[in-house]
C-alpha positions, 0 to 999 in steps of 0.5 A: 892580689896586692889590692886585696892584701892592701885593703885588709886591715891585717894585710891578709885575705881568706883563700876562699870567700867566707873561710879562715885566713891561711897564712901559708897560702898568703905567703905563696902570694907574697912570694909571687908578688916579690918575684914579680917585683924583681922583673917589673921595677919593684911594682909590689915591693911596698906591699911585700915589705909591709907584709913582712914587717907585720909578720916579723913584728906581730906574728912571731913569739917575742921569746923564741922568735918563731912564728905561732902559725908556721915556721915560715919566717926563718925557712921560707922567706929568709931570702925575701926578708934579706932583700927587703930589710 
């Protein structure tokens, strides 16, 4: 999964081939990579950090701070973002 995310220009990949990108599905993958990294010397922490940075800088409304896709930045990934800030 990490390899596929890195290979994407937008750090996202479709849930199914030829489908749209569902960021909520990718969020689950990012959380899984983050959890794996905790136990394996930060193996995937670089891609987790890149993805979170992209989410914070490109997918949030500048005025409200809310995601235009899903409000996952402030609810679901708070602990991940605090760890990797």
